[in-house]
N, C-alpha and C positions, 0 to 999 in steps of 0.2 A: 262505739271502741272495741277493734278486736284487739283480745289477746289470746298468747297462746303461752301452756305451761311448760316448764322445759322437760322433754320427754326421755333425752338420754344426757342425765351431769355427766360432765367433763372437768373432775376435782382436779385443782393444778394445785398444788402443795410444794409450793417455792419461797425459797430466800426473796423480799422483795430488793430492788435498789434503793438505796438509801444516798439521799442527798441532802446536804447538812438536814433540815428538820422534816422531809418529801422523803415519803414510803411510796412506792411506785410496784406494782404488782399486776400480775394479769390472769386475766381471764378468761372462757372461749365460755359462757352459760351468760345465753340471752333471752330475753321475754320481746316478744313478738309487739308492736306498738300499733301498726298502722301497714298496712298495703295497698295499690291500687287497682286489687281484682277489678273486674269488669271494667275499666277506661280505654280509654284508646290510645293512651298515651304508653310507651316504653315502659314493660312491667317494673317495678322499684318496690323498698321492702323496708321499715326503719326497725331498727331496733334497738334496744337496751342493755346494756353491761348488768348483770345481778352477779356479781361477787358472794360467795356462801358464805353465813355468820362465821361458820364454824373451821370457811381456808384461809378467809381473809376479813377478819372481825375489824370491822370500822375504815371499811372502804367503799369509794363510792367512786362512778363514772366521771368523765368528764366532759360527756356527751353524749350522746347518742347515735347509733351507727347508719347511715344509709347505703344500703344493698342494692345493684342495680338487678333483681328476680323477685321469684316469687318464695323460690325454694330457702328450707329452713338453715339458715348459717350457726345453729346452735350446736354446739363440739365442733367444729369447720374452724372459725372463725379468730382471731386472739387480739384482745384489746389490752392498753393499759387501764389501769385503776389507779385508784389515790385513796393514801390517808396519812393523816397526821402522825411524826414519832412520837410517843408516848413517855419513851425511856428515858433512865432515869441520867442520862449522859447527855441530854438534849438541853440545851439554852436556856431557860426558862423566861430570862428578859426577852429573845429575840418574837418576831412577831409572829404566830401559827402560817403554817407553808400553807393552807386550805382555809377557806372560808366559803359560803353559801352567798348566792348572788345577790344581792339588793332587790333585787326583782327581774322581771321578763321582758323583752320587746317583740313584738308579733314580727312576724316576718313574711308568713304567708299560711293563707287560709284554702282548702280546696272547695270548697262553695261553689259549687256548676258540674263537677268531675265526674257526678255518677258515680262515685264508685259506694263502695256495702256501706263504709261509715266515714264522718266527716273526721278532717287532719287538720291540724294548724301546727307550723314553725316555730319556734322563737326563741331570742336567740338571750342569754344570760346578760344582766346587768352586772358588772363585777365591784365591789367595795373598790374604795382609792386603795392602790397598790399592789390590787390583783388585776387576772386578765382570765379572760373564760375561752376557752380551749375547744368547744364545740358547740351546735345548736341544739336542743332539745323538741321532740315529738310530743305531742298532746292531740285529744280531741277537739273540744269546743272551749274550753277549761284552761285556763292560764295553770304551766303544771305547779306543782309544788317547790318551795325553796329548797328544798332535800333533797330534790333530785340530783341534783350535779353538785361539784362544789368547782370554785375558782380556785387560781393557784396564784401563789407571791411572785412579785414580775421578778423579780432577781432568778427566779429557779427557771425559767421559759429564754427562749428566744425566739426575737419575730422570724418566719419564715414566709413562705409564698402559696400562693396559691396553685392548686394543684391542678392533677384533671379531672375532668367532665363524670361525676358520677352517673348524675341525673339531671331529667329536665322536662315537665310536664308538658312538652308540646303535644295538642292535642289532645290533651283532657278537658279539656271545656271548661276549665277553671274560668275564674272570674279576674284571674290575678295569676300572673308569670310566675313560675321559680326553678332554679336551679340550684343543683347540689356538686358541691366541689369537694374533693380531695386537701390533705395538705403537707405541702414538700419544706422538709427542715434544710435550711441551709447548708453551703458547705462547712462541716464542720473543723475546727481549729485542729491546731495539734496535740494528742492527749484525750480531744472529748469524744463523745457522744453526741449526737443530737439527733432525736424523731419525733415523730407526730404519734399521740397517742390512740388511733383510727378512729376518731369521730371526724364529721363533716363541716364546711364551713357550706353557707347559698347563699343567694340574692335572690330579691326579686326582679326577675326578667333571664330572660334565657341567652343573653350575651356573656363573653366571662368577666367578673369581674374585675372593677380597678383595680392598680396594684397596691393602694391604700385603704380597702378590705384587711382588717385588721384578723393577723392569720398567727400561730403560735406555734412552736415546735418545745418538744422536753428537751432539758441537756441534762446529764452528767460527764465527772471526766472519769477518765479510764485510770480507778485504781492502781496501781504499782508498788509493789513491795521491792526495796533495792537493799542487798545486801552488799558489805565489803567485799570491792573487787579479790582478784587473787593477787598472792603476795607472787612479788616477779622473782625470776631465776635467776642463782649466783653459780656462777661458774666456781667450781672449787676446784680444777684440777686441768692436765690435759688432755683428759681424754673424752672423746665426746661426746656430748649430754644425752638424752632421750631428747626424740621427736615432738612430744607435749609433756609440758609439764605445768603446775598449779591448774589445774578446773576445778570454777566454782559456778554454779548456778547465781546469776549476780542480780537479774531483774526479771521477776514473773508480773506482768499484766492479768485483769479478770475482766474479762470481757461478758459483757449478757448473752444470755442465749441467742437473739434475734441480728447478732452482729456474725454469724456465724454459719455459713450451711453449710450444714453436718452430711457427709454424703451417706451416713450409715441411722439418720435417726431426722424422722420428720420434724415439723415444729412443732406441734402437739407432745410430742414424745421430749422432745428436746425440755420443753417447760418441765416436763413432769422429773426426767433424769438426769440433765446436765442444764439446771437453769444457767448455769456459767462456766465459763470455758477460763485455763489457764495459759496465759502466752507464757513458756520458760524459755528464758536469756540463759546459754552459760556461757562464760568468757574462758578464754584458756588459752598461753602462751604456747605457740607455736616455730620450735627452733628451721627458721629459715637461710641459716646459715652458722657456717663454723671454720675457724684456721687458727692453724699454730705456727707460727712465726719462729722456726729454730735458726731463721739467721743471723747476720750481722749486724741488717741494715733493714728497713720496714719496709712495708710490702703491700702493696696495696691487690687487695682483691674483691670481685665481681660476686654480687650474689642475684640470681635470677628465682624470682619470686612468682608462682601462680595466686592469681583470686578466687575466691569460691565462687560466688556470688556472679550471677548469671539471670539474663534476661528469660531465658526458656525456664530456668528451675523457679521464678518467683513466676512467670505464667500458670505453671504447672497449682505453685502453692493457692496461688487466685482461682483458679478453674474448680478447684475441690474444697475451700476454707470460706470465697469471697473476700478474704484478708488481702489486703496493700502493706507493702512496705515501705514505699515509697510514696503514698499520695493519700486519700481519702479513698472508700469503699464506702458503699457496694459500683461498681461500675457503671448498672444499668437502674436507675431509679424505682421503685414500686417492684423489683423484686423479688422482697419477700416478706412473710406474715407481717413486718411493720415496718414503715418507710423510717430511715434512716439515712443519715453519715458519721461517719468514723474516720477517726486518722490517730493511728498511733502516734505517742510524744516522739518527737525529736533524738530525745537521749537514748529511749530505748529502743530506737528503730536506725541510728546510724544516720540521720537526716541531720546533722546539727546546721551545715556546713550546704550541703546541697542532696537532693535526693538522689542524681544523676550517677553516683557511684552505687547505687547497686546494678545497675546495668552496664557499668561497666568489668568485662572480664581478660582487661590484657594485662599478659604479665608484665611484672616490673622489677625494674633493675635496678641493683645499690650495688655501689661501690663504697668502702671501707678501706683506712688506712691501719694497719694493726701492727704494731710496736715489734723490736726486736724478743727474741724472748719471751714473749706474749701469747697465751692463748686468748679465740675472743669470740663469744658465742652472737646471735644476733636472731631476737625474737621477734613476730609480728601477737596481736591480739585476735583473734579468732572467735566471732561470735556464734555460737549454732540457736537454731530454735526451734522449740516444739512445743507444738496446739495439744493440747491435751481438755478431753472433758473432767468431769469433778471425779468418775471413779477409776482416772487415770491412764484411760487407754487414749495413743494418738489417734486425732482424726485424719493426719496425711504425714506424709512424707517429708519432712523439714524442709527448712535451709539454713544457709550460712553465711556469713559477710567477713573477709581481711579488710581489716582493718590496716591501710598501708600507710596512715601517718604515724602510728602508731610504735613503729619500730626501735626497740629496746635492744643496747647492745648490754656485754657482762663481760669482764678480761679476767685472765690470771698469769699470773708472771711466772712463768718457769723457772724463774732463777731470778737473783738479788740483780740489778741493776747498777753498776757505779754511777752514769747519768744517767736519772728518770728525766721522762719526757716532761716538757713542762705543760704541754699540750693536750688536753684528753682526744680520743680517738676521735675522727672523725666520718661522717656518711655522709654520703651525697645522692639523693632518687637521680637516676639515670631517665627513667620512662622519658616518654614525650608527654 
């Protein structure tokens, strides 16, 4: 069995992702376990993640990595590694997030392939209530049970067989084998599903059946929610300011691999910005004002532009990969970690429909202003900014005008002998 010591360690000191009592970190340090040098099949090598004890103490791989080449991936690829959360605030009555496999099942043996060293591929057999997320490479002997960890079943989600990584066609081995990536399903709102970087495989060269077990890690997107801005009050007949009551109301925390940073390569992201902040700032925007000095009620009409547009959304997604109206990324396997993510409906203003993000048509409102009264009309506008951990902005932000949030406030210019029995009315006349 050939091994290769790490030549250029790439430490990744970063805060891990916490999902219940599971910690998820990332490493770019690997040990070469086997390659098919001298074989007639397409080049391939298998690598084991080796998280360093000083940076990621107690972290384990979920499986080995299959690479369609013989070149070193050390310091060039990134995979997830896991650990149990042993912090004091963890529920001790809950089952551990991780368990070692109970055994290994042989999937493939390289015997007959004329390579420099023998190789066997094994499938971990998980304990009840746990699942295995990847295969393990070894020499002729069964791997140690301490090589990988299995994950509690409620912390993962079923996934699909992804793209072919390698098969041993023309290797001369007595058994056929193919290695495949894992493709996460489409993420539910407010969640991220991601493959750890390990591989699955079967005996044979054909695409595996859909019943082949495949799993992705999952996490909820943490969102800090602050109180909304206080609604403005018209306190006189003077026209109010165009913007009132500005407040950062929600902050979503996104892991590094969900963001395409135009200024930071993936490995640099893990070091300098393992998490990104998506800040939503809500503010009341004055969209109409009328002072009725007459003796009868008057109907007024206000035209309101919407700030959202498909062009601005496309520009934001092109720079960062983040989508507001649905899941991202648009292209699978487009980054260092294969994933699917979607912002929560409340955060992204998609509670009723996501199509409002593409509606930039001007909206028209009609309102009835009583005599001797001043009326101001406001809409809520949400501005979104994507920030690195150091507070710098990744790209130009986007804004959303919530036309269903129309808010009216009145001021009586003089006491009325016969006050209106009905409140002011407003009607959206947009088609």
